[in-house]
C-alpha positions in Angstrom: 36.3 36.0 -36.1 33.0 34.2 -35.4 29.7 35.6 -36.3 26.9 35.4 -33.7 24.2 33.1 -35.0 20.8 34.4 -33.9 19.0 31.4 -35.1 21.0 29.0 -33.0 20.6 31.3 -30.0 16.8 31.6 -30.4 16.5 27.8 -30.9 18.5 27.3 -27.7 16.4 29.7 -25.7 13.1 28.1 -27.0 14.3 24.6 -26.0 15.4 25.8 -22.6 12.1 27.6 -22.0 10.1 24.5 -23.2 12.0 22.2 -20.9 11.6 24.6 -18.0 7.9 25.1 -18.5 7.3 21.3 -18.8 9.4 20.5 -15.7 7.5 23.2 -13.7 4.2 21.8 -14.8 5.1 18.2 -14.0 6.6 18.9 -10.6 3.9 21.4 -9.5 1.2 18.7 -10.4 3.0 16.1 -8.3 3.3 18.4 -5.3 -0.4 19.4 -5.6 -1.4 15.7 -5.4 -1.5 15.3 -1.7 -3.4 12.3 -0.5 -1.7 12.3 2.8 -3.6 12.5 6.1 -2.4 13.8 9.4 -2.2 10.9 11.8 -3.6 11.7 15.2 -2.8 9.6 18.2 -5.7 7.8 19.9 -7.9 4.8 19.6 -8.5 3.5 16.0 -12.2 3.3 15.2 -12.0 0.2 13.1 -9.6 -2.0 15.2 -10.3 -0.6 18.6 -6.6 -0.4 19.3 -4.2 2.5 19.9 -2.8 3.8 16.6 0.8 3.1 15.9 2.2 6.4 14.7 4.9 6.1 12.0 8.3 7.6 12.8 9.2 9.7 9.8 12.9 9.9 10.7 13.5 6.2 10.3 12.3 5.5 6.8 10.0 6.4 3.9 7.6 9.2 4.9 5.0 8.0 2.5 4.5 4.6 4.0 1.2 3.8 5.6 1.0 2.6 9.1 -0.8 -0.5 10.2 -3.1 -0.8 13.3 -4.7 -3.9 14.7 -2.9 -6.5 12.6 -1.5 -8.2 15.8 -4.9 -10.0 15.8 -3.7 -12.0 12.8 -0.6 -13.1 14.7 -2.8 -14.2 17.5 -4.9 -16.2 15.0 -1.9 -18.3 14.0 -1.0 -16.6 10.7 2.7 -17.4 10.0 5.3 -14.7 9.9 6.0 -15.4 6.2 2.3 -15.0 5.3 2.1 -11.8 7.4 5.1 -10.3 5.5 3.4 -11.0 2.1 0.0 -9.8 3.3 1.2 -6.6 4.8 3.5 -5.7 1.9 0.7 -6.4 -0.6 -1.8 -4.2 1.3 0.7 -1.4 1.7 1.5 -1.6 -2.1 -2.2 -1.5 -2.8 -2.8 1.5 -0.7 0.3 3.4 -2.0 0.2 2.6 -5.7 -3.4 1.6 -6.6 -5.2 3.9 -4.2 -2.6 6.7 -4.2 -2.7 7.4 -0.4 0.5 8.5 1.4 0.8 8.3 5.2 -2.5 6.4 5.2 -3.8 4.6 8.3 -4.5 0.9 7.4 -6.7 -0.7 10.1 -7.6 -4.3 10.7 -11.4 -4.4 11.2 -12.1 -5.9 14.6 -13.8 -9.3 14.6 -13.6 -9.7 10.8 -11.2 -12.6 10.7 -12.7 -15.9 9.3 -10.7 -19.1 8.8 -11.3 -22.3 7.0 -9.9 -25.7 8.2 -6.6 -26.9 6.7 -7.4 -29.1 3.7 -5.8 -32.5 2.8 -3.4 -30.8 0.4 -2.1 -28.5 3.2 -3.8 -25.4 2.1 -5.8 -23.1 4.4 -8.0 -20.2 3.6 -8.8 -17.2 5.7 -10.1 -13.7 5.2 -10.4 -10.4 7.0 -11.4 -6.8 6.4 -9.2 -3.7 6.6 -10.1 0.0 6.2 -8.1 2.9 4.9 -8.1 6.1 6.9 -11.0 5.0 9.1 -13.3 4.0 6.2 -13.0 2.6 2.7 -13.4 -1.0 3.8 -11.9 -3.9 1.8 -11.8 -7.7 2.2 -8.6 -9.7 1.9 -9.1 -13.4 1.0 -6.0 -15.5 1.3 -5.2 -19.1 0.4 -1.9 -20.3 1.8 -0.1 -23.6 1.4 3.1 -24.2 3.3 3.7 -27.6 1.6 3.5 -26.2 -2.0 5.0 -22.9 -0.8 2.5 -20.4 -2.2 0.2 -17.7 -1.0 -2.7 -16.3 -3.0 -3.9 -12.8 -1.9 -7.1 -11.3 -3.3 -8.3 -7.8 -2.2 -11.9 -7.0 -2.9 -14.3 -4.2 -2.3 -18.1 -3.9 -2.7 -17.5 -3.7 -6.5 -15.6 -7.0 -6.7 -12.0 -8.2 -7.1 -9.6 -5.3 -7.6 -6.2 -6.5 -6.7 -4.9 -10.1 -6.9 -1.6 -11.9 -6.9 -0.2 -15.3 -6.2 3.3 -15.6 -4.8 5.7 -18.4 -4.4 6.8 -18.2 -0.8 10.5 -17.6 -0.1 11.3 -18.4 3.5 13.4 -16.1 5.6 
């Protein structure tokens, strides 16, 4: 016949309570951190275009939505460059800034381009805003011959997010 061991039982209960309390604290803190914003339809103040409302049933509900970036297509930015630029801005807004469902707006008339250099590289920059304010500048150097794109996001305080990618073509 086995004897009930109170020490083992008390230790088990203490471990269970500790894990439960820690889990509750972690998950309640995550749920209280809500940097999301309700996206209203209408004209975007920074780009001057109608907002593109994200359809939550077709993907990640935390992803930001982009408005006004068609201007870059019209300026001759390649599809490959656009993929890297948009992904990088989205990652910056999600992971560095911590905003979910954010509106990322191209700032109208902010695009500036430099001529293509002898080595095939070209530079351009533009501004974007997060949720109607929080303006940042994106400076890009792209080289289709050497297959790289260098993206630098800055704010009034200076460089805050930078990465150079080797381009992989689709």
